[in-house]
All heavy atoms as an XYZ file, in Angstrom:
893
protein
N       0.841      6.957     88.057
C       0.285      5.668     88.404
C      -0.651      5.851     89.594
O      -0.280      6.372     90.626
C       1.422      4.699     88.753
C       0.931      3.385     89.233
S       2.152      2.181     89.833
C       3.546      2.391     88.795
N      -1.873      5.401     89.421
C      -2.880      5.521     90.469
C      -2.734      4.386     91.478
O      -2.426      3.249     91.116
C      -4.268      5.494     89.861
N      -2.960      4.710     92.752
C      -2.997      3.698     93.805
C      -4.449      3.293     93.990
O      -5.267      4.096     94.443
C      -2.441      4.256     95.115
C      -0.958      4.443     95.110
C      -0.478      4.840     96.494
C       1.036      4.890     96.529
N       1.537      5.054     97.882
N      -4.754      2.068     93.621
C      -6.134      1.593     93.645
C      -6.285      0.516     94.714
O      -5.516     -0.438     94.764
C      -6.539      1.034     92.272
C      -6.407      2.137     91.216
C      -7.949      0.473     92.307
C      -6.627      1.678     89.808
N      -7.292      0.697     95.552
C      -7.631     -0.298     96.566
C      -8.950     -0.938     96.149
O      -9.955     -0.244     95.999
C      -7.775      0.348     97.948
C      -8.252     -0.575     99.071
C      -7.235     -1.688     99.343
C      -8.528      0.213    100.337
N      -8.921     -2.244     95.918
C     -10.145     -2.988     95.623
C     -10.555     -3.741     96.878
O      -9.793     -4.573     97.377
C      -9.924     -3.981     94.484
C     -10.148     -3.421     93.100
C      -8.917     -2.736     92.597
C     -10.589     -4.496     92.172
N     -11.731     -3.423     97.376
C     -12.244     -4.055     98.589
C     -13.240     -5.129     98.161
O     -14.297     -4.819     97.611
C     -12.916     -3.024     99.524
C     -13.407     -3.705    100.795
C     -11.964     -1.874     99.833
N     -12.875     -6.374     98.378
C     -13.736     -7.508     98.047
C     -14.575     -7.833     99.280
O     -14.023     -8.013    100.373
C     -12.894     -8.725     97.667
C     -12.078     -8.518     96.430
N     -12.487     -8.963     95.207
C     -10.882     -7.916     96.228
C     -11.575     -8.657     94.290
N     -10.587     -8.020     94.893
N     -15.904     -7.925     99.091
C     -16.786     -8.172    100.234
C     -17.810     -9.270     99.990
O     -18.654     -9.507    100.838
C     -17.532     -6.881    100.611
C     -16.623     -5.770    101.040
C     -17.346     -4.552    101.576
O     -17.006     -4.081    102.631
N     -18.333     -4.054    100.864
N     -17.757     -9.931     98.830
C     -18.750    -10.955     98.535
C     -18.104    -12.326     98.457
O     -16.928    -12.448     98.118
C     -19.475    -10.671     97.197
O     -18.501    -10.606     96.151
C     -20.250     -9.368     97.255
N     -18.884    -13.353     98.753
C     -18.351    -14.713     98.693
C     -18.211    -15.141     97.240
O     -18.757    -14.520     96.324
C     -19.267    -15.679     99.446
O     -20.384    -16.012     98.655
N     -17.512    -16.230     97.019
C     -17.285    -16.751     95.671
C     -18.578    -17.233     95.023
O     -18.631    -17.410     93.816
C     -16.271    -17.891     95.729
N     -19.612    -17.427     95.798
C     -20.856    -17.994     95.272
C     -21.957    -16.957     95.109
O     -23.091    -17.296     94.831
C     -21.338    -19.125     96.194
C     -20.268    -20.143     96.410
C     -19.597    -20.207     97.618
C     -19.904    -21.015     95.409
C     -18.594    -21.135     97.822
C     -18.903    -21.950     95.601
C     -18.252    -22.009     96.806
N     -21.657    -15.691     95.283
C     -22.649    -14.627     95.211
C     -22.693    -14.057     93.798
O     -21.988    -13.116     93.464
C     -22.293    -13.524     96.210
C     -23.506    -12.929     96.864
C     -23.114    -12.042     98.013
O     -22.459    -12.527     98.948
O     -23.470    -10.866     97.950
N     -23.520    -14.681     92.955
C     -23.664    -14.292     91.552
C     -22.293    -14.254     90.885
O     -21.426    -15.066     91.173
C     -24.400    -12.961     91.455
N     -22.078    -13.297     90.001
C     -20.800    -13.200     89.297
C     -19.937    -12.085     89.871
O     -18.862    -11.807     89.359
C     -21.062    -12.958     87.817
N     -20.377    -11.471     90.939
C     -19.690    -10.307     91.499
C     -18.245    -10.604     91.875
O     -17.342     -9.844     91.546
C     -20.457     -9.782     92.728
O     -21.798     -9.506     92.348
C     -19.833     -8.527     93.267
N     -18.001    -11.693     92.559
C     -16.645    -12.016     93.009
C     -15.725    -12.271     91.820
O     -14.586    -11.808     91.795
C     -16.674    -13.227     93.934
N     -16.228    -12.983     90.835
C     -15.412    -13.271     89.635
C     -15.083    -11.971     88.895
O     -13.953    -11.757     88.467
C     -16.147    -14.235     88.717
C     -15.380    -14.506     87.456
C     -16.179    -15.363     86.462
N     -15.237    -15.965     85.567
C     -14.885    -17.229     85.581
N     -15.406    -18.054     86.432
N     -13.997    -17.677     84.725
N     -16.072    -11.102     88.741
C     -15.860     -9.832     88.049
C     -14.861     -8.956     88.802
O     -14.015     -8.306     88.190
C     -17.186     -9.099     87.881
C     -18.116     -9.783     86.889
C     -19.533     -9.249     86.929
O     -19.831     -8.345     87.748
O     -20.355     -9.736     86.134
N     -14.929     -8.962     90.117
C     -13.993     -8.169     90.919
C     -12.575     -8.702     90.769
O     -11.617     -7.932     90.673
C     -14.419     -8.181     92.385
N     -12.440    -10.004     90.727
C     -11.110    -10.597     90.541
C     -10.573    -10.268     89.149
O      -9.396     -9.918     88.994
C     -11.168    -12.106     90.749
C      -9.804    -12.753     90.633
C      -9.837    -14.195     91.035
O     -10.134    -14.504     92.185
N      -9.564    -15.078     90.107
N     -11.412    -10.353     88.131
C     -10.991     -9.999     86.772
C     -10.581     -8.532     86.697
O      -9.598     -8.186     86.044
C     -12.109    -10.287     85.769
C     -12.359    -11.776     85.554
O     -11.507    -12.593     85.956
O     -13.417    -12.105     84.989
N     -11.326     -7.673     87.383
C     -10.995     -6.246     87.423
C      -9.642     -6.031     88.096
O      -8.832     -5.217     87.640
C     -12.089     -5.464     88.152
C     -11.861     -3.967     88.306
C     -11.748     -3.287     86.943
C     -12.984     -3.352     89.131
N      -9.381     -6.764     89.149
C      -8.095     -6.667     89.851
C      -6.943     -6.943     88.898
O      -5.963     -6.195     88.841
C      -8.026     -7.672     91.006
O      -9.065     -7.479     91.922
N      -7.059     -8.012     88.132
C      -6.002     -8.391     87.199
C      -5.878     -7.383     86.058
O      -4.769     -7.029     85.649
C      -6.258     -9.798     86.656
C      -6.161    -10.923     87.682
C      -6.651    -12.238     87.092
C      -4.760    -11.063     88.219
N      -7.007     -6.893     85.570
C      -6.978     -5.926     84.474
C      -6.320     -4.620     84.903
O      -5.501     -4.051     84.169
C      -8.400     -5.664     83.973
N      -6.648     -4.133     86.080
C      -6.047     -2.890     86.565
C      -4.552     -3.055     86.800
O      -3.758     -2.168     86.482
C      -6.743     -2.415     87.836
C      -8.151     -1.869     87.641
C      -8.829     -1.662     88.991
C      -8.133     -0.571     86.848
N      -4.165     -4.189     87.346
C      -2.738     -4.438     87.587
C      -1.982     -4.545     86.262
O      -0.840     -4.111     86.162
C      -2.559     -5.701     88.414
N      -2.631     -5.093     85.232
C      -1.988     -5.242     83.924
C      -1.762     -3.891     83.248
O      -0.906     -3.770     82.381
C      -2.829     -6.140     83.031
N      -2.523     -2.884     83.652
C      -2.374     -1.552     83.049
C      -1.499     -0.647     83.905
O      -1.610      0.562     83.855
C      -3.748     -0.896     82.813
O      -4.457     -0.826     84.048
C      -4.554     -1.674     81.794
N      -0.652     -1.264     84.693
C       0.379     -0.579     85.471
C      -0.129      0.339     86.575
O       0.538      1.298     86.943
C       1.342      0.158     84.541
C       2.041     -0.802     83.605
C       3.104     -0.131     82.763
O       3.531      0.984     83.089
O       3.503     -0.752     81.771
N      -1.302      0.044     87.096
C      -1.756      0.726     88.300
C      -1.182     -0.018     89.502
O      -0.900     -1.212     89.433
C      -3.282      0.735     88.400
C      -3.942      1.540     87.330
N      -3.814      2.899     87.243
C      -4.730      1.184     86.296
C      -4.497      3.344     86.211
N      -5.062      2.308     85.619
N      -1.022      0.670     90.602
C      -0.602      0.011     91.843
C      -1.870     -0.471     92.541
O      -2.629      0.326     93.079
C       0.167      0.973     92.740
C       0.706      0.300     93.981
C       1.503      1.240     94.859
O       2.297      2.031     94.321
O       1.304      1.185     96.084
N      -2.078     -1.772     92.498
C      -3.319     -2.366     92.988
C      -3.071     -3.085     94.310
O      -2.161     -3.891     94.428
C      -3.905     -3.353     91.956
C      -5.159     -4.032     92.491
C      -4.203     -2.633     90.648
N      -3.919     -2.768     95.291
C      -3.934     -3.476     96.567
C      -5.319     -4.085     96.724
O      -6.324     -3.435     96.428
C      -3.638     -2.516     97.733
O      -2.330     -1.962     97.553
C      -3.702     -3.227     99.077
N      -5.365     -5.319     97.183
C      -6.634     -6.013     97.403
C      -6.877     -6.158     98.897
O      -5.956     -6.458     99.653
C      -6.601     -7.398     96.760
C      -6.199     -7.460     95.290
C      -6.171     -8.908     94.817
C      -7.125     -6.626     94.441
N      -8.123     -5.949     99.288
C      -8.524     -6.141    100.677
C      -9.761     -7.022    100.689
O     -10.789     -6.669    100.109
C      -8.818     -4.796    101.352
C      -9.401     -4.860    102.762
C      -8.469     -5.592    103.726
C      -9.714     -3.454    103.276
N      -9.641     -8.174    101.324
C     -10.755     -9.115    101.450
C     -11.365     -8.966    102.831
O     -10.663     -9.088    103.845
C     -10.268    -10.548    101.242
C      -9.902    -10.845     99.804
C      -8.643    -10.522     99.315
C     -10.816    -11.435     98.941
C      -8.300    -10.786     97.996
C     -10.483    -11.711     97.622
C      -9.229    -11.376     97.159
O      -8.888    -11.633     95.862
N     -12.678     -8.699    102.863
C     -13.402     -8.538    104.133
C     -14.698     -9.338    104.101
O     -15.243     -9.603    103.042
C     -13.756     -7.064    104.377
C     -12.578     -6.176    104.504
C     -12.855     -4.865    105.171
N     -13.818     -4.010    104.501
C     -13.927     -2.723    104.747
N     -13.141     -2.147    105.626
N     -14.822     -2.000    104.132
N     -15.190     -9.648    105.283
C     -16.461    -10.364    105.375
C     -16.400    -11.699    104.651
O     -15.370    -12.376    104.650
N     -17.508    -12.075    103.973
C     -17.542    -13.379    103.303
C     -16.542    -13.501    102.161
O     -16.280    -14.602    101.686
C     -18.984    -13.493    102.788
C     -19.601    -12.168    102.944
C     -18.774    -11.362    103.885
N     -15.936    -12.416    101.731
C     -14.936    -12.477    100.655
C     -13.708    -13.286    101.066
O     -13.006    -13.814    100.196
C     -14.528    -11.076    100.224
N     -13.435    -13.415    102.348
C     -12.279    -14.219    102.766
C     -12.436    -15.667    102.314
O     -11.443    -16.359    102.101
C     -11.999    -14.146    104.293
C     -11.713    -12.721    104.725
C     -13.137    -14.744    105.088
N     -13.679    -16.102    102.117
C     -13.929    -17.471    101.667
C     -13.463    -17.686    100.226
O     -13.216    -18.812     99.816
C     -15.421    -17.801    101.802
C     -15.984    -17.683    103.224
C     -17.487    -17.905    103.229
C     -15.262    -18.609    104.171
N     -13.310    -16.592     99.456
C     -12.783    -16.697     98.093
C     -11.349    -17.213     98.097
O     -10.882    -17.757     97.100
C     -12.770    -15.333     97.403
C     -14.097    -14.759     97.062
C     -13.928    -13.420     96.367
O     -13.009    -13.227     95.579
N     -14.805    -12.493     96.669
N     -10.647    -17.006     99.179
C      -9.227    -17.358     99.263
C      -8.988    -18.807     99.683
O      -7.856    -19.258     99.727
C      -8.519    -16.397    100.217
C      -8.572    -14.926     99.783
C      -8.073    -14.031    100.891
C      -7.795    -14.718     98.503
N     -10.065    -19.520     99.978
C      -9.947    -20.937    100.329
C      -9.977    -21.786     99.063
O     -10.693    -21.459     98.113
C     -11.116    -21.368    101.218
C     -11.144    -20.829    102.635
C     -12.471    -21.171    103.290
C      -9.982    -21.382    103.436
N      -9.230    -22.872     99.035
C      -9.369    -23.799     97.903
C     -10.788    -24.369     97.913
O     -11.289    -24.766     98.966
C      -8.346    -24.895     98.202
C      -7.418    -24.306     99.214
C      -8.207    -23.283     99.976
N     -11.441    -24.357     96.752
C     -12.803    -24.894     96.683
C     -12.766    -26.413     96.703
O     -11.825    -27.026     96.201
C     -13.512    -24.421     95.409
C     -13.895    -22.948     95.358
C     -14.579    -22.645     94.034
C     -14.800    -22.572     96.506
N     -13.802    -26.988     97.261
C     -13.914    -28.444     97.292
C     -14.239    -28.953     95.890
O     -14.946    -28.309     95.132
C     -15.029    -28.869     98.262
C     -14.834    -28.388     99.680
C     -13.571    -28.953    100.307
O     -13.203    -30.092    100.071
N     -12.885    -28.135    101.081
N     -13.751    -30.100     95.537
C     -13.990    -30.686     94.214
C     -15.463    -30.982     93.977
O     -15.896    -31.084     92.841
C     -13.171    -31.957     94.055
N     -16.245    -31.093     95.042
C     -17.661    -31.415     94.901
C     -18.508    -30.202     94.542
O     -19.677    -30.344     94.231
C     -18.195    -32.018     96.214
O     -17.964    -31.085     97.272
C     -17.527    -33.331     96.530
N     -17.936    -29.022     94.571
C     -18.690    -27.812     94.258
C     -19.021    -27.810     92.770
O     -18.162    -28.066     91.929
C     -17.885    -26.551     94.647
C     -18.615    -25.296     94.219
C     -17.635    -26.541     96.140
N     -20.278    -27.506     92.437
C     -20.743    -27.596     91.052
C     -20.573    -26.293     90.271
O     -21.309    -26.034     89.346
C     -22.204    -28.017     91.053
N     -19.618    -25.473     90.642
C     -19.344    -24.240     89.898
C     -17.893    -24.257     89.453
O     -17.054    -24.918     90.053
C     -19.609    -22.971     90.753
C     -21.063    -22.861     91.118
C     -18.733    -22.946     91.973
N     -17.624    -23.523     88.376
C     -16.239    -23.447     87.902
C     -15.418    -22.656     88.911
O     -15.805    -21.586     89.348
C     -16.191    -22.767     86.547
C     -14.798    -22.749     85.984
C     -14.757    -22.206     84.594
C     -13.316    -22.288     84.152
N     -12.980    -21.425     83.102
N     -14.274    -23.180     89.262
C     -13.420    -22.550     90.269
C     -12.576    -21.445     89.627
O     -11.488    -21.688     89.134
C     -12.530    -23.603     90.924
C     -11.684    -23.042     92.052
O     -11.833    -21.841     92.374
O     -10.869    -23.789     92.605
N     -13.099    -20.218     89.643
C     -12.367    -19.085     89.087
C     -11.255    -18.622     90.020
O     -10.357    -17.895     89.603
C     -13.314    -17.909     88.807
C     -13.837    -17.246     90.040
C     -13.165    -16.162     90.596
C     -14.984    -17.693     90.663
C     -13.629    -15.553     91.753
C     -15.464    -17.084     91.800
C     -14.782    -16.007     92.352
N     -11.288    -19.065     91.258
C     -10.325    -18.575     92.242
C      -8.915    -19.108     92.019
O      -7.970    -18.569     92.588
C     -10.788    -18.899     93.681
O     -10.870    -20.317     93.839
C     -12.137    -18.272     93.984
N      -8.749    -20.128     91.170
C      -7.405    -20.636     90.907
C      -6.532    -19.567     90.255
O      -5.312    -19.584     90.394
C      -7.393    -21.922     90.051
C      -7.989    -23.086     90.807
C      -8.101    -21.717     88.739
N      -7.149    -18.614     89.579
C      -6.361    -17.548     88.947
C      -5.814    -16.545     89.965
O      -5.051    -15.656     89.605
C      -7.161    -16.842     87.850
O      -8.332    -16.279     88.370
N      -6.139    -16.723     91.240
C      -5.524    -15.887     92.277
C      -4.013    -16.099     92.307
O      -3.283    -15.212     92.720
C      -6.115    -16.207     93.654
C      -7.549    -15.796     93.801
C      -8.192    -16.407     95.026
O      -7.661    -17.308     95.650
N      -9.370    -15.919     95.364
N      -3.577    -17.237     91.846
C      -2.138    -17.517     91.803
C      -1.427    -16.583     90.826
O      -0.217    -16.451     90.874
C      -1.899    -18.977     91.442
C      -2.398    -19.922     92.521
C      -2.213    -21.367     92.131
C      -2.761    -22.275     93.220
N      -2.626    -23.679     92.902
N      -2.179    -15.915     89.954
C      -1.608    -14.963     89.002
C      -1.345    -13.595     89.629
O      -0.681    -12.758     89.020
C      -2.543    -14.788     87.795
C      -2.746    -16.014     86.921
C      -3.818    -15.734     85.874
C      -1.444    -16.423     86.267
N      -1.864    -13.350     90.814
C      -1.679    -12.046     91.457
C      -0.203    -11.666     91.530
O       0.168    -10.532     91.318
C      -2.295    -12.026     92.858
C      -3.809    -12.039     92.882
C      -4.475    -12.302     94.069
C      -4.569    -11.790     91.760
C      -5.862    -12.306     94.134
C      -5.959    -11.797     91.802
C      -6.606    -12.061     92.991
N       0.630    -12.639     91.836
C       2.077    -12.407     91.912
C       2.643    -11.989     90.561
O       3.425    -11.052     90.459
C       2.770    -13.684     92.381
C       3.678    -13.459     93.557
O       3.669    -12.356     94.118
O       4.396    -14.410     93.914
N       2.235    -12.685     89.527
C       2.696    -12.406     88.171
C       2.301    -11.000     87.721
O       3.036    -10.335     87.006
C       2.131    -13.450     87.207
C       2.503    -13.330     85.740
C       3.992    -13.562     85.558
C       1.717    -14.318     84.916
N       1.146    -10.528     88.161
C       0.635     -9.211     87.777
C       1.143     -8.097     88.697
O       0.718     -6.964     88.595
C      -0.900     -9.219     87.774
C      -1.486     -9.828     86.526
C      -1.491    -11.204     86.330
C      -2.039     -9.021     85.540
C      -2.032    -11.755     85.190
C      -2.588     -9.561     84.396
C      -2.579    -10.939     84.227
O      -3.119    -11.488     83.089
N       2.033     -8.435     89.602
C       2.618     -7.456     90.526
C       1.577     -6.696     91.339
O       1.671     -5.482     91.504
C       3.518     -6.460     89.778
C       4.791     -7.118     89.286
O       5.258     -8.063     89.956
O       5.305     -6.699     88.236
N       0.591     -7.409     91.832
C      -0.373     -6.774     92.736
C       0.392     -6.418     93.998
O       1.108     -7.244     94.561
C      -1.571     -7.700     92.983
C      -2.330     -7.817     91.669
C      -2.423     -7.206     94.138
C      -3.676     -8.381     91.692
N       0.278     -5.148     94.405
C       1.106     -4.600     95.479
C       0.957     -5.369     96.787
O       1.944     -5.701     97.434
C       0.775     -3.121     95.690
N      -0.275     -5.637     97.183
C      -0.509     -6.341     98.444
C      -1.867     -7.029     98.399
O      -2.809     -6.520     97.790
C      -0.454     -5.374     99.617
N      -1.932     -8.165     99.055
C      -3.187     -8.884     99.217
C      -3.436     -8.949    100.715
O      -2.718     -9.631    101.446
C      -3.110    -10.296     98.618
C      -2.732    -10.194     97.132
C      -4.439    -11.026     98.789
C      -2.076    -11.412     96.602
N      -4.423     -8.196    101.143
C      -4.694     -8.044    102.576
C      -6.018     -8.708    102.932
O      -6.954     -8.723    102.136
C      -4.745     -6.567    102.940
S      -3.238     -5.684    102.509
N      -6.076     -9.224    104.139
C      -7.271     -9.884    104.644
C      -7.604     -9.300    106.009
O      -6.724     -9.155    106.869
C      -7.062    -11.411    104.745
C      -8.274    -12.083    105.350
C      -6.757    -11.997    103.387
N      -8.860     -8.991    106.199
C      -9.339     -8.445    107.470
C      -9.180     -9.485    108.584
O      -9.675    -10.610    108.480
C     -10.803     -8.054    107.315
S     -11.614     -7.591    108.851
N      -8.484     -9.090    109.617
C      -8.234     -9.976    110.752
C      -9.542    -10.426    111.403
O      -9.719    -11.602    111.719
C      -7.366     -9.231    111.773
C      -7.020    -10.017    112.999
C      -6.167     -9.195    113.957
O      -6.369     -7.993    114.104
N      -5.209     -9.849    114.576
N     -10.458     -9.500    111.582
C     -11.746     -9.815    112.208
C     -12.530    -10.836    111.370
O     -13.144    -11.750    111.918
C     -12.572     -8.543    112.418
C     -13.936     -8.800    112.948
N     -14.168     -9.186    114.249
C     -15.148     -8.752    112.343
C     -15.471     -9.362    114.426
N     -16.082     -9.102    113.277
N     -12.487    -10.675    110.047
C     -13.216    -11.604    109.172
C     -12.638    -13.011    109.263
O     -13.391    -13.991    109.268
C     -13.192    -11.104    107.732
O     -13.852     -9.858    107.634
N     -11.314    -13.123    109.317
C     -10.706    -14.442    109.490
C     -11.181    -15.080    110.786
O     -11.539    -16.268    110.816
C      -9.178    -14.343    109.496
C      -8.469    -14.221    108.160
C      -6.965    -14.119    108.372
C      -8.809    -15.365    107.226
N     -11.193    -14.305    111.853
C     -11.648    -14.821    113.148
C     -13.121    -15.210    113.091
O     -13.521    -16.240    113.629
C     -11.410    -13.784    114.245
C      -9.951    -13.548    114.531
C      -9.710    -12.343    115.423
O     -10.587    -11.501    115.615
N      -8.500    -12.243    115.962
N     -13.905    -14.387    112.416
C     -15.344    -14.643    112.308
C     -15.617    -15.993    111.626
O     -16.523    -16.711    112.014
C     -15.996    -13.508    111.518
C     -17.482    -13.636    111.334
C     -18.040    -12.487    110.510
O     -17.311    -11.657    109.969
N     -19.348    -12.441    110.408
N     -14.827    -16.315    110.607
C     -14.997    -17.582    109.889
C     -14.087    -18.686    110.424
O     -13.965    -19.743    109.809
C     -14.781    -17.367    108.389
C     -15.931    -16.615    107.761
C     -15.866    -15.240    107.585
C     -17.097    -17.269    107.383
C     -16.920    -14.536    107.034
C     -18.163    -16.582    106.832
C     -18.061    -15.212    106.660
O     -19.123    -14.522    106.116
N     -13.435    -18.421    111.545
C     -12.553    -19.385    112.208
C     -11.494    -19.938    111.253
O     -11.271    -21.141    111.146
C     -13.375    -20.518    112.836
C     -14.348    -20.026    113.874
C     -15.240    -21.112    114.416
O     -15.213    -22.249    113.980
N     -16.050    -20.754    115.391
N     -10.826    -18.999    110.564
C      -9.780    -19.338    109.608
C      -8.450    -18.757    110.052
O      -8.398    -17.809    110.823
C     -10.122    -18.776    108.221
C     -11.390    -19.297    107.563
C     -11.703    -18.497    106.312
C     -11.240    -20.780    107.241
N      -7.392    -19.335    109.508
C      -6.053    -18.770    109.684
C      -5.493    -18.479    108.297
O      -5.954    -19.057    107.296
C      -5.110    -19.749    110.406
O      -4.896    -20.881    109.559
C      -5.670    -20.175    111.758
N      -4.499    -17.636    108.230
C      -3.905    -17.309    106.933
C      -3.245    -18.534    106.302
O      -3.151    -18.638    105.080
C      -2.912    -16.158    107.066
O      -1.872    -16.501    107.947
N      -2.821    -19.489    107.111
C      -2.199    -20.713    106.595
C      -3.181    -21.574    105.797
O      -2.767    -22.362    104.946
C      -1.610    -21.530    107.740
N      -4.468    -21.424    106.040
C      -5.473    -22.196    105.323
C      -5.787    -21.622    103.951
O      -6.435    -22.289    103.140
C      -6.767    -22.254    106.140
C      -6.646    -23.022    107.431
C      -7.901    -22.888    108.262
O      -8.146    -21.855    108.870
N      -8.701    -23.942    108.271
N      -5.353    -20.411    103.672
C      -5.701    -19.742    102.432
C      -4.813    -20.207    101.289
O      -3.689    -20.664    101.491
C      -5.609    -18.229    102.617
C      -6.445    -17.667    103.783
C      -6.283    -16.164    103.883
C      -7.908    -18.060    103.657
N      -5.322    -20.076    100.089
C      -4.642    -20.561     98.884
C      -3.370    -19.796     98.572
O      -2.428    -20.353     98.028
C      -5.608    -20.442     97.706
C      -5.020    -20.809     96.376
C      -6.020    -20.599     95.294
N      -7.163    -21.439     95.624
C      -7.977    -21.996     94.755
N      -7.799    -21.774     93.498
N      -8.971    -22.742     95.124
N      -3.332    -18.508     98.891
C      -2.185    -17.666     98.559
C      -1.706    -16.931     99.810
O      -2.465    -16.751    100.755
C      -2.545    -16.642     97.454
C      -3.748    -15.800     97.875
C      -2.792    -17.338     96.121
C      -4.126    -14.694     96.917
N      -0.460    -16.496     99.817
C       0.042    -15.716    100.962
C      -0.665    -14.358    101.027
O      -0.906    -13.718     99.996
C       1.524    -15.520    100.651
C       1.851    -16.489     99.576
C       0.586    -16.771     98.837
N      -1.010    -13.949    102.240
C      -1.724    -12.683    102.452
C      -1.125    -11.944    103.643
O      -0.392    -12.529    104.439
C      -3.232    -12.920    102.718
C      -3.916    -13.582    101.541
C      -3.446    -13.730    103.992
N      -1.472    -10.663    103.725
C      -1.148     -9.877    104.912
C      -2.436     -9.752    105.727
O      -3.447     -9.276    105.203
C      -0.680     -8.477    104.529
C       0.597     -8.432    103.756
C       0.918     -7.023    103.304
O       0.380     -6.042    103.804
N       1.807     -6.915    102.331
N      -2.422    -10.168    106.954
C      -3.585    -10.033    107.826
C      -3.520     -8.638    108.445
O      -2.501     -8.259    109.023
C      -3.601    -11.127    108.918
C      -4.792    -10.942    109.845
C      -3.617    -12.508    108.263
N      -4.604     -7.877    108.271
C      -4.604     -6.488    108.722
C      -5.746     -6.233    109.706
O      -6.855     -6.723    109.527
C      -4.696     -5.497    107.535
C      -3.428     -5.538    106.702
C      -5.892     -5.783    106.644
N      -5.433     -5.467    110.738
C      -6.448     -5.088    111.713
C      -7.182     -3.834    111.209
O      -6.900     -3.323    110.123
C      -5.839     -4.868    113.092
C      -4.810     -3.754    113.123
O      -4.705     -2.960    112.174
O      -4.072     -3.673    114.130
N      -8.111     -3.341    111.999
C      -8.928     -2.189    111.608
C      -8.075     -0.954    111.323
O      -8.319     -0.220    110.368
C      -9.964     -1.882    112.715
C     -11.103     -1.024    112.255
C     -11.958     -1.706    111.186
O     -12.083     -2.928    111.142
N     -12.536     -0.923    110.312
N      -7.066     -0.722    112.118
C      -6.190      0.433    111.935
C      -5.429      0.359    110.615
O      -5.341      1.348    109.872
C      -5.210      0.519    113.116
O      -4.257      1.512    112.896
N      -4.902     -0.799    110.298
C      -4.169     -0.982    109.039
C      -5.102     -0.858    107.839
O      -4.713     -0.334    106.799
C      -3.464     -2.333    109.038
N      -6.345     -1.303    107.996
C      -7.321     -1.150    106.919
C      -7.600      0.331    106.663
O      -7.699      0.758    105.504
C      -8.621     -1.870    107.260
C      -8.486     -3.371    107.232
C      -9.764     -4.062    107.610
O     -10.810     -3.819    107.013
N      -9.685     -4.947    108.595
N      -7.691      1.097    107.713
C      -7.916      2.530    107.560
C      -6.734      3.190    106.853
O      -6.909      4.076    106.019
C      -8.170      3.196    108.920
C      -8.600      4.650    108.806
C      -9.881      4.819    108.006
O     -10.889      4.175    108.275
N      -9.849      5.685    107.004
N      -5.533      2.745    107.151
C      -4.346      3.272    106.478
C      -4.372      2.949    104.985
O      -3.992      3.788    104.161
C      -3.069      2.707    107.116
C      -2.799      3.252    108.496
C      -1.607      2.572    109.161
O      -1.022      1.651    108.619
N      -1.262      3.044    110.358
N      -4.840      1.757    104.635
C      -4.977      1.408    103.223
C      -5.973      2.327    102.530
O      -5.730      2.798    101.411
C      -5.432     -0.053    103.068
C      -4.449     -1.145    103.439
C      -5.131     -2.509    103.415
C      -3.255     -1.129    102.496
N      -7.082      2.570    103.198
C      -8.107      3.461    102.637
C      -7.570      4.875    102.458
O      -7.800      5.517    101.430
C      -9.356      3.469    103.530
C     -10.148      2.158    103.576
C     -11.132      2.177    104.729
C     -10.870      1.927    102.256
N      -6.839      5.350    103.449
C      -6.284      6.711    103.391
C      -5.233      6.863    102.299
O      -5.119      7.926    101.689
C      -5.681      7.099    104.753
C      -6.732      7.238    105.844
O      -7.924      7.376    105.526
O      -6.339      7.194    107.024
N      -4.465      5.826    102.044
C      -3.362      5.894    101.079
C      -3.822      5.754     99.629
O      -3.105      6.136     98.710
C      -2.325      4.824    101.390
N      -5.020      5.214     99.420
C      -5.491      4.950     98.060
C      -5.965      6.227     97.372
O      -6.616      7.079     97.985
C      -6.635      3.941     98.103
N      -5.658      6.321     96.078
C      -6.187      7.437     95.306
C      -7.579      7.088     94.761
O      -8.370      7.980     94.477
C      -5.231      7.832     94.179
O      -4.893      6.726     93.378
N      -7.861      5.798     94.594
C      -9.174      5.324     94.154
C      -9.537      4.080     94.967
O      -8.679      3.213     95.176
C      -9.173      4.958     92.674
C      -8.771      6.082     91.776
N      -9.567      7.153     91.512
C      -7.623      6.285     91.098
C      -8.946      7.982     90.692
N      -7.756      7.476     90.436
N     -10.798      3.998     95.382
C     -11.275      2.849     96.157
C     -12.482      2.265     95.423
O     -13.444      2.984     95.128
C     -11.679      3.261     97.591
C     -10.471      3.872     98.306
C     -12.247      2.058     98.356
C     -10.832      4.575     99.594
N     -12.413      0.985     95.120
C     -13.517      0.283     94.482
C     -13.981     -0.815     95.431
O     -13.179     -1.604     95.914
C     -13.067     -0.339     93.164
C     -12.497      0.645     92.136
C     -11.842     -0.104     90.993
C     -13.583      1.563     91.627
N     -15.284     -0.859     95.690
C     -15.843     -1.849     96.619
C     -16.747     -2.790     95.846
O     -17.635     -2.367     95.113
C     -16.641     -1.151     97.745
C     -17.216     -2.182     98.710
C     -15.759     -0.153     98.473
N     -16.486     -4.089     95.996
C     -17.291     -5.131     95.334
C     -17.790     -6.098     96.360
O     -17.121     -6.564     97.178
C     -16.467     -5.891     94.300
C     -16.149     -5.069     93.103
N     -17.002     -4.943     92.057
C     -15.070     -4.314     92.785
C     -16.472     -4.166     91.138
N     -15.299     -3.780     91.551
């Protein structure tokens, strides 16, 4: 079983990249890989509930399936949360807030790293 780290770095509104990365996360987890997700930069905004006034389909509701797919960990960059003036309590799903050192440990432990 491969340890895969998916690093999400794009906002929910940046073309189809964020949606494709989320679909990839679920697909890899469904094939019995050990998947860890790391949200950095504008990707932390993907974890917020979208406003009803937004004119795009809210694909982020399927984040609630992460638990069902046994995704090993959902991590969020501490600096990115601070940058966007967010707390983990505001996010749609439970996450682990990780500092730079913990992010490096995730990178070191992964057998494969995919950045989106």
